[in-house]
Backbone as a chain_set.jsonl record, in Angstrom:
{"seq": "MNRGVTEIMTVNEVAAMLGISPRTVWEQSSCGAMPKPIKIGRKITRWHRQTLEKWLEEKVEIAERERKKLEEIGKI", "coords": {"N": [[-47.679, -118.422, -56.778], [-44.959, -120.358, -57.928], [-43.603, -119.411, -60.956], [-42.197, -121.125, -62.581], [-43.347, -123.534, -62.282], [-46.027, -125.535, -63.42], [-49.139, -124.011, -63.449], [-52.021, -124.884, -61.647], [-55.568, -125.378, -61.522], [-58.585, -125.19, -59.605], [-61.898, -126.645, -59.799], [-63.742, -124.621, -59.271], [-62.255, -122.332, -59.86], [-61.794, -122.73, -62.585], [-64.431, -122.655, -63.503], [-65.095, -119.978, -62.897], [-63.275, -118.659, -64.557], [-64.262, -119.357, -67.07], [-66.836, -118.482, -66.949], [-68.983, -120.099, -66.284], [-70.911, -122.641, -64.548], [-69.602, -124.715, -61.855], [-70.666, -127.306, -62.087], [-71.247, -127.447, -64.815], [-68.661, -127.347, -65.811], [-67.692, -129.865, -64.977], [-69.482, -131.514, -66.433], [-68.899, -130.796, -69.115], [-66.217, -131.528, -69.246], [-66.353, -134.286, -68.81], [-67.668, -135.218, -71.077], [-65.913, -134.638, -73.066], [-65.908, -132.146, -74.232], [-64.318, -130.142, -73.387], [-60.959, -129.631, -72.116], [-59.79, -132.414, -70.225], [-59.474, -132.909, -66.679], [-56.691, -133.42, -64.401], [-55.884, -136.019, -62.135], [-54.615, -135.558, -59.004], [-54.565, -136.647, -56.614], [-56.407, -138.813, -54.393], [-58.896, -137.59, -53.982], [-58.527, -135.236, -55.273], [-58.69, -133.13, -57.924], [-57.559, -131.355, -60.7], [-57.075, -128.706, -63.133], [-54.804, -127.856, -65.75], [-53.717, -124.611, -66.117], [-52.454, -123.528, -68.42], [-53.167, -125.383, -70.393], [-55.926, -124.998, -70.54], [-55.984, -122.298, -71.353], [-54.785, -122.458, -73.89], [-56.653, -124.117, -75.18], [-58.897, -122.407, -75.13], [-57.947, -120.31, -76.77], [-57.795, -121.681, -79.202], [-60.521, -122.226, -79.588], [-61.512, -119.619, -79.917], [-60.181, -118.876, -82.258], [-61.344, -120.688, -84.082], [-64.022, -119.85, -83.968], [-63.726, -117.272, -84.979], [-62.859, -117.804, -87.603], [-65.168, -119.052, -88.591], [-66.985, -116.927, -88.37], [-65.893, -115.163, -90.265], [-66.263, -116.688, -92.585], [-69.061, -116.69, -92.729], [-69.488, -113.961, -93.063], [-68.355, -113.604, -95.59], [-70.121, -114.962, -97.236], [-72.303, -113.465, -96.937], [-74.064, -113.773, -94.789], [-73.939, -112.453, -92.4]], "CA": [[-47.16, -119.707, -57.196], [-43.734, -120.295, -58.698], [-43.916, -119.373, -62.39], [-41.548, -122.232, -63.247], [-44.194, -124.699, -62.074], [-47.307, -125.436, -64.112], [-50.227, -123.588, -62.579], [-53.192, -125.73, -61.702], [-56.782, -124.674, -61.109], [-59.706, -125.958, -59.085], [-63.112, -126.56, -60.616], [-64.341, -123.299, -59.073], [-61.451, -121.361, -60.601], [-62.076, -122.952, -64.004], [-65.787, -122.156, -63.746], [-65.033, -118.514, -62.889], [-62.529, -118.249, -65.757], [-65.102, -119.574, -68.249], [-68.153, -117.878, -66.762], [-69.979, -121.168, -66.223], [-70.994, -123.239, -63.218], [-68.737, -125.881, -61.658], [-71.323, -128.487, -62.625], [-71.052, -127.43, -66.262], [-67.26, -127.725, -66.042], [-67.628, -131.329, -64.862], [-70.21, -132.116, -67.553], [-68.155, -130.567, -70.353], [-64.991, -132.327, -69.174], [-66.644, -135.719, -68.907], [-68.086, -135.586, -72.437], [-64.837, -134.324, -73.995], [-66.102, -130.84, -74.861], [-63.233, -129.282, -72.914], [-59.874, -130.476, -71.607], [-60.036, -133.203, -69.028], [-58.583, -132.569, -65.567], [-55.752, -134.444, -63.953], [-56.052, -136.435, -60.747], [-53.348, -135.447, -58.289], [-54.787, -137.327, -55.352], [-57.635, -139.605, -54.416], [-60.049, -136.7, -54.096], [-58.045, -133.939, -55.757], [-58.695, -133.03, -59.382], [-57.217, -129.995, -61.102], [-56.831, -128.44, -64.549], [-53.624, -127.032, -66.065], [-54.122, -123.307, -66.64], [-51.943, -123.36, -69.777], [-53.968, -126.222, -71.278], [-57.206, -124.31, -70.727], [-55.769, -121.079, -72.139], [-54.554, -122.873, -75.278], [-57.947, -124.593, -75.67], [-59.718, -121.222, -75.384], [-57.412, -119.636, -77.952], [-58.222, -122.458, -80.368], [-61.966, -122.003, -79.744], [-61.688, -118.267, -80.442], [-59.738, -118.913, -83.654], [-62.376, -121.395, -84.853], [-65.193, -118.968, -84.044], [-63.377, -116.166, -85.873], [-62.888, -118.327, -88.977], [-66.58, -119.257, -88.947], [-67.582, -115.602, -88.558], [-65.406, -114.645, -91.537], [-66.941, -117.43, -93.653], [-70.423, -116.194, -92.812], [-69.406, -112.61, -93.639], [-68.053, -113.739, -97.013], [-71.31, -115.412, -97.983], [-73.347, -112.49, -96.714], [-75.014, -114.187, -93.756], [-73.911, -111.459, -91.313]], "C": [[-45.912, -119.487, -58.037], [-44.049, -120.387, -60.187], [-43.24, -120.498, -63.158], [-42.363, -123.517, -63.146], [-45.506, -124.482, -62.814], [-48.386, -125.044, -63.123], [-51.412, -124.52, -62.758], [-54.37, -124.99, -61.091], [-57.819, -125.647, -60.577], [-60.896, -125.814, -60.016], [-63.768, -125.193, -60.461], [-63.571, -122.217, -59.818], [-61.692, -121.489, -62.105], [-63.45, -122.384, -64.354], [-65.792, -120.632, -63.812], [-64.339, -117.996, -64.151], [-63.419, -118.324, -66.995], [-66.481, -118.94, -68.142], [-69.273, -118.91, -66.779], [-69.986, -121.744, -64.811], [-69.993, -124.394, -63.089], [-69.361, -127.166, -62.223], [-71.145, -128.58, -64.139], [-69.616, -127.791, -66.618], [-67.135, -129.244, -66.006], [-68.309, -132.003, -66.044], [-69.428, -131.997, -68.854], [-66.867, -131.383, -70.385], [-65.281, -133.797, -69.417], [-67.056, -136.134, -70.318], [-67.043, -135.202, -73.487], [-64.97, -132.987, -74.697], [-65.061, -129.818, -74.409], [-62.135, -130.177, -72.36], [-60.25, -131.196, -70.315], [-59.055, -132.788, -67.931], [-57.591, -133.693, -65.304], [-56.057, -134.767, -62.495], [-54.686, -136.329, -60.079], [-53.442, -136.048, -56.887], [-56.104, -138.061, -55.432], [-58.875, -138.744, -54.611], [-59.669, -135.318, -54.614], [-57.923, -133.981, -57.273], [-58.444, -131.58, -59.753], [-57.038, -129.928, -62.616], [-55.558, -127.616, -64.681], [-54.121, -125.731, -66.677], [-53.692, -123.152, -68.099], [-52.748, -124.188, -70.781], [-55.306, -125.553, -71.577], [-57.049, -123.06, -71.584], [-55.555, -121.41, -73.613], [-55.867, -123.339, -75.916], [-58.864, -123.409, -76.0], [-59.257, -120.462, -76.618], [-57.854, -120.355, -79.226], [-59.709, -122.257, -80.643], [-62.236, -120.632, -80.358], [-61.281, -118.225, -81.915], [-60.777, -119.585, -84.545], [-63.598, -120.499, -85.041], [-64.931, -117.81, -85.008], [-63.384, -116.614, -87.331], [-64.327, -118.525, -89.45], [-67.283, -117.922, -89.205], [-67.171, -115.023, -89.909], [-66.072, -115.354, -92.719], [-68.357, -116.912, -93.847], [-70.471, -114.777, -93.414], [-69.222, -112.69, -95.15], [-69.278, -114.157, -97.82], [-72.519, -114.524, -97.695], [-74.392, -112.849, -95.677], [-75.018, -113.229, -92.567], [-73.336, -110.157, -91.816]], "O": [[-45.834, -118.512, -58.785], [-44.692, -121.339, -60.628], [-43.653, -120.808, -64.276], [-42.088, -124.482, -63.858], [-46.036, -123.371, -62.833], [-48.533, -125.674, -62.076], [-51.762, -124.895, -63.877], [-54.203, -124.098, -60.26], [-57.918, -126.783, -61.039], [-60.902, -124.968, -60.911], [-64.3, -124.658, -61.433], [-64.172, -121.285, -60.351], [-61.784, -120.487, -62.814], [-63.612, -121.716, -65.375], [-66.43, -120.055, -64.693], [-64.773, -117.006, -64.74], [-63.345, -117.46, -67.869], [-67.213, -118.868, -69.13], [-70.381, -118.626, -67.235], [-69.158, -121.371, -63.979], [-69.586, -124.981, -64.091], [-68.654, -128.011, -62.773], [-70.919, -129.664, -64.677], [-69.377, -128.467, -67.619], [-66.54, -129.842, -66.902], [-67.774, -132.961, -66.602], [-69.304, -132.964, -69.606], [-66.471, -131.877, -71.441], [-64.548, -134.473, -70.139], [-66.823, -137.275, -70.718], [-67.265, -135.417, -74.678], [-64.238, -132.708, -75.647], [-64.948, -128.744, -74.999], [-62.362, -131.37, -72.155], [-60.93, -130.652, -69.445], [-57.936, -132.364, -68.222], [-57.654, -134.763, -65.908], [-56.441, -133.891, -61.72], [-53.716, -136.938, -60.532], [-52.508, -135.958, -56.09], [-56.833, -137.948, -56.418], [-59.798, -139.132, -55.328], [-60.401, -134.349, -54.417], [-57.153, -134.764, -57.829], [-59.053, -130.676, -59.181], [-56.873, -130.947, -63.286], [-55.264, -126.777, -63.83], [-54.87, -125.751, -67.654], [-54.479, -122.694, -68.928], [-52.983, -123.738, -71.903], [-55.763, -125.54, -72.72], [-57.885, -122.789, -72.445], [-56.083, -120.724, -74.488], [-56.158, -122.994, -77.061], [-59.532, -123.411, -77.034], [-60.078, -120.019, -77.421], [-58.24, -119.718, -80.206], [-60.116, -122.131, -81.798], [-63.098, -120.502, -81.227], [-61.965, -117.604, -82.728], [-61.059, -119.103, -85.642], [-64.142, -120.403, -86.141], [-65.819, -117.417, -85.764], [-63.862, -115.885, -88.201], [-64.657, -118.197, -90.59], [-68.076, -117.8, -90.139], [-68.0, -114.455, -90.619], [-66.405, -114.725, -93.723], [-68.808, -116.716, -94.975], [-71.381, -114.447, -94.175], [-69.849, -111.943, -95.901], [-69.44, -113.74, -98.966], [-73.626, -114.803, -98.156], [-75.49, -112.291, -95.681], [-75.986, -113.19, -91.806], [-73.228, -109.195, -91.055]]}, "num_chains": 1, "name": "protein.A"}
């Protein structure tokens, strides 16, 4: 794919990237627990790769901050 164009992913690609099932991707998207997809056609739904990567980075940062807090108070 042309690198100048935003890369988009299918539900199966998103599921593989996250290590979850496609059904879980749909459930998490619909309840707002992960980025929502975009509709690019009547039956075509995709996710922006960059949006997902940024969301994951934020999740990792949050988890790391929580781990450090727990370390500081001696919980781990």
